[in-house]
C-alpha positions in Angstrom: -86.8 86.0 -23.8 -86.4 88.1 -27.1 -84.4 89.9 -25.5 -81.8 87.8 -24.6 -81.8 85.7 -28.1 -80.7 89.0 -29.1 -83.5 90.2 -30.7 -84.4 94.0 -30.8 -87.3 95.6 -29.2 -89.0 98.5 -31.1 -87.8 101.6 -29.6 -88.1 105.5 -30.8 -84.9 104.8 -33.2 -85.2 101.5 -34.6 -88.0 98.7 -35.3 -88.3 95.5 -33.8 -90.6 93.4 -31.6 -93.4 94.8 -29.8 -95.3 92.2 -27.0 -99.1 92.5 -25.9 -101.6 91.1 -24.5 -101.8 87.4 -22.7 -102.3 86.5 -19.2 -105.1 84.3 -17.9 -103.5 81.7 -20.0 -104.6 83.5 -23.4 -102.0 83.8 -26.2 -100.0 87.1 -26.4 -98.7 88.7 -29.6 -95.9 89.4 -30.5 -95.8 91.8 -33.4 -92.6 93.1 -35.7 -92.4 97.1 -36.7 -89.7 96.7 -39.5 -90.2 97.0 -43.2 -92.2 93.8 -44.9 -89.2 92.6 -46.3 -87.6 92.5 -42.9 -90.3 91.5 -40.9 -90.8 87.9 -42.5 -87.4 87.0 -41.9 -87.3 88.6 -38.2 -91.0 86.4 -37.6 -89.0 83.2 -38.9 -86.7 83.8 -36.0 -88.6 85.0 -33.4 -90.6 81.8 -34.0 -87.7 79.6 -33.6 -86.5 81.3 -30.5 -89.8 80.9 -28.8 -90.2 77.3 -29.8 -86.9 76.5 -28.3 -88.1 78.0 -25.3 -91.1 75.9 -24.8 -93.8 78.1 -26.4 -96.4 77.3 -29.3 -96.1 79.8 -32.1 -98.5 80.0 -34.5 -99.7 83.0 -37.4 -102.5 85.5 -36.4 -105.1 84.7 -39.0 -106.1 88.3 -39.0 -102.8 90.0 -39.4 -100.1 89.0 -40.9 -98.0 91.0 -38.9 -98.6 89.2 -35.8 -97.6 85.9 -34.0 -99.5 84.3 -32.0 -97.9 82.9 -28.7 -98.6 80.4 -25.8 -97.1 78.2 -23.3 -96.7 74.6 -24.3 -98.5 72.1 -21.9 
């Protein structure tokens, strides 16, 4: 979904988003590997894109570089 929205995925040559976890109804995590000043802006864009696609998005209380995402019911 984030790729379709034009967001960069993390690779060896560039920063971007990483998706981990999920399954069995649990939230999945979206992290941003960019520098802190860039990641705040990227997180806002990730959140907007994911909400438009029907997901609930909230910050991870334990890690300010991670969003917790789950399908809206």
